[in-house]
C-alpha positions as CSV (number, residue, x, y, z in Angstrom):
1,X,50.7,151.2,62.2
2,X,52.6,152.8,64.9
3,X,50.0,151.8,67.4
4,X,50.7,148.4,66.5
5,X,54.4,148.4,66.8
6,X,53.9,150.0,70.0
7,X,51.8,147.0,71.3
8,X,54.1,144.5,69.7
9,X,57.3,145.8,71.5
10,X,55.1,146.1,74.1
11,X,54.3,142.5,74.1
12,X,57.6,141.1,73.7
13,X,59.0,143.1,76.9
14,X,56.0,141.5,79.1
15,X,57.1,138.3,77.4
16,X,60.8,139.0,78.3
17,X,60.3,140.3,81.7
18,X,58.2,137.8,83.0
19,X,60.5,134.8,81.6
20,X,63.5,136.3,84.0
21,X,63.9,134.7,86.8
22,X,62.8,136.5,90.1
23,X,65.0,137.6,93.4
24,X,65.4,134.8,95.4
25,X,64.0,132.2,93.3
26,X,66.6,128.9,92.3
27,X,66.7,127.8,88.7
28,X,66.3,124.9,88.1
29,X,69.4,122.5,88.0
30,X,70.5,121.0,84.7
31,X,68.6,117.2,84.9
32,X,70.9,115.8,81.9
33,X,73.7,114.3,82.6
34,X,77.3,114.6,80.8
35,X,79.8,111.8,80.6
36,X,83.3,113.1,79.3
37,X,84.7,110.7,76.6
38,X,88.5,109.9,77.1
39,X,90.6,109.4,74.1
40,X,94.2,108.7,73.5
41,X,95.8,111.4,71.2
42,X,99.4,110.5,70.7
43,X,100.5,106.8,70.3
44,X,102.0,105.4,73.7
45,X,105.5,105.7,71.9
46,X,105.2,109.2,71.1
47,X,103.9,110.1,74.7
48,X,106.7,107.9,76.5
49,X,109.6,109.8,74.4
50,X,107.9,113.3,74.4
51,X,106.7,113.5,77.8
52,X,107.9,110.5,80.3
53,X,111.4,110.2,79.1
54,X,112.1,113.9,78.0
55,X,110.9,114.8,82.1
56,X,112.7,112.1,83.6
57,X,116.2,112.2,81.9
58,X,115.9,116.3,82.7
59,X,114.9,115.4,86.5
60,X,117.6,112.8,86.5
61,X,120.4,115.3,85.5
62,X,118.9,118.0,87.8
63,X,119.0,115.8,90.7
64,X,122.9,114.8,90.1
65,X,123.7,117.3,92.5
66,X,121.6,118.7,95.2
67,X,119.9,122.3,93.9
68,X,121.0,124.8,95.8
69,X,118.1,127.3,94.5
70,X,114.4,127.4,94.8
71,X,113.7,127.8,91.3
72,X,115.5,124.5,90.6
73,X,113.6,122.5,93.1
74,X,110.1,123.7,92.1
75,X,111.3,123.0,88.1
76,X,112.3,119.3,89.5
77,X,108.7,118.7,91.1
78,X,107.0,119.9,88.1
79,X,108.9,117.5,86.2
80,X,108.2,114.4,88.8
81,X,104.3,115.9,88.3
82,X,104.6,115.4,84.6
83,X,105.8,111.8,84.9
84,X,103.2,111.1,87.5
85,X,100.4,112.8,85.2
86,X,101.8,110.6,82.5
87,X,101.0,107.8,84.0
88,X,97.4,108.5,84.3
89,X,97.9,109.1,80.1
90,X,99.0,105.6,80.0
91,X,95.9,104.2,82.0
92,X,94.1,105.0,78.7
93,X,96.1,103.1,76.7
94,X,96.1,99.9,77.9
95,X,97.2,97.0,75.5
96,X,94.7,94.6,73.7
97,X,94.6,91.3,75.1
98,X,95.9,89.5,78.3
99,X,98.2,92.5,79.1
100,X,96.0,95.0,80.4
101,X,96.1,93.8,84.1
102,X,99.6,94.5,84.3
103,X,100.1,97.4,82.1
104,X,97.6,99.1,84.7
105,X,99.2,98.4,87.7
106,X,102.7,99.2,86.4
107,X,101.3,102.5,85.3
108,X,100.1,102.9,88.5
109,X,103.2,101.7,90.1
110,X,104.8,104.6,87.8
111,X,102.8,107.3,88.8
112,X,103.1,106.4,92.9
113,X,106.7,107.1,92.1
114,X,106.9,109.7,90.5
115,X,104.5,111.3,93.0
116,X,107.3,110.6,95.8
117,X,109.7,112.5,94.1
118,X,107.6,115.3,93.6
119,X,106.7,115.3,97.2
120,X,110.3,114.9,98.3
121,X,111.2,117.5,95.9
122,X,109.0,119.8,97.1
123,X,110.1,119.0,100.8
124,X,113.9,119.8,99.1
125,X,114.7,116.7,100.3
126,X,117.8,115.8,98.0
127,X,118.2,111.8,99.1
128,X,114.8,111.1,99.4
129,X,114.2,112.6,95.8
130,X,117.3,110.5,94.5
131,X,115.8,107.3,96.4
132,X,112.3,107.8,95.2
133,X,114.3,108.0,91.5
134,X,115.7,104.9,91.6
135,X,112.4,103.3,92.8
136,X,111.1,105.2,89.5
137,X,113.6,103.9,87.4
138,X,113.2,100.4,88.5
139,X,109.2,100.8,88.0
140,X,110.1,102.0,84.2
141,X,112.4,98.9,83.7
142,X,110.2,96.4,85.2
143,X,107.2,98.0,82.6
144,X,109.6,97.5,79.8
145,X,110.5,94.5,80.6
146,X,107.2,93.2,80.8
147,X,106.0,94.6,77.4
148,X,109.7,93.4,76.5
149,X,110.0,97.0,74.8
150,X,113.7,97.7,74.7
151,X,114.9,101.3,76.2
152,X,117.9,102.4,77.6
153,X,117.4,104.1,80.7
154,X,120.5,106.0,82.2
155,X,121.3,105.0,85.8
156,X,119.3,107.0,88.7
157,X,121.6,109.4,90.6
158,X,123.8,107.8,93.9
159,X,123.2,110.1,96.5
160,X,126.5,112.5,96.8
161,X,127.6,111.7,93.2
162,X,128.9,114.5,91.5
163,X,129.0,114.8,87.9
164,X,132.4,114.4,86.3
165,X,132.1,117.5,84.4
């Protein structure tokens, strides 16, 4: 009985040692292909209200006057990047029917304009940030007009203009 237990343990150990890869040998690559499945989770309206509009409005407010500290510039850049990434999320939500092509083009345009703002904020260039915001706003308005979505966008900040507060 003890002998058979030792024999079984030795056999299991030998099998385990044989199945381990030896040093210097590469393991075979996984030949199966994994394709991620992208899926829109939030409705477009929720995405726009929760991510795009909130970051756009905050960014607009931050840029009304030139930020004086690094943290504000970093935060502004982050908000612009979130708006840009929202453009990618909008690409997952094209309308059904004939509006697909303009939707895709306008979502990419919004993304591009937001990237311009992010780059200007990274460079701490207030004038280019403000100009980028104006172009971003124009891009947003163009999309909302194309798809007949009523939304109020406050005017983009004007270079040199300060808050009346």
